[in-house]
Phi, psi and omega in degrees: 000130183286163178298319180297318178300316179296322179294315179297320177298316180298319178293318180298307186288332181272329183239300188303315183289345181261356178290164182302160178307150180300326181291341180260341185210110177291333177295318177299314180301313181294321180294315178296320178299316177305316182289311185291336173300333180264350183256312184292156175300317177210139182220120182286190180274150176053049178268137179247120172247114189275174183306135174077004179295135179243131182220028179060227178270354174073359187290338180258011187258130175240126180235126181282181181296142175058033180250166182211152173251120189287173181300133178058027176282159177232108183234114183223157177089207180269105183229130178238121178247132179282197179283148174060037177266125178252135181233124178285184181289152171064023176283140177243132175246117187251122183249001177216153177213159179293142169286146180212025184287331181264114182284344180268358180240130179301146180305324182295344180258358186263353179084199186231151165262129179239124178225141179289156174247128180240120176246111185281182189298152174057049174247157176219155177217134180258160187342116160092338185285136178275145168264128182241164177305332177295336177246051192290340180225123180239123181246330181266160177301137179240120180229142175161184178224134182094184185294144175269000000 
């Protein structure tokens, strides 16, 4: 990770993520967009990353045009969002899980399965449901509350 990448992350997590919600302040929205364009692997036009969004180091994240990461969301790992993807608050995107195929070995000793999550264009998600590798590709609108 380059020094510049670390600086943009530090500015985002210390200042940008704590600014008011995008719906209350267009300046906050523009400032966070300025930062994530320099953090994400790829970032489209008019992307909204709302207050409190957490995305780790952001290096594996691709966000398409007119898409958004909602307030207090947690998006980590290799995640690709297409164009016009809306994400409500508190959504979690999980790209890894413990291996558990060997019953004679504790899960903590088996490592992890890591799979990318791909959310294609024109999808939406309302408060809270996690996207997991088992739901690795979403093409149709997804709406709901709680686990999918």
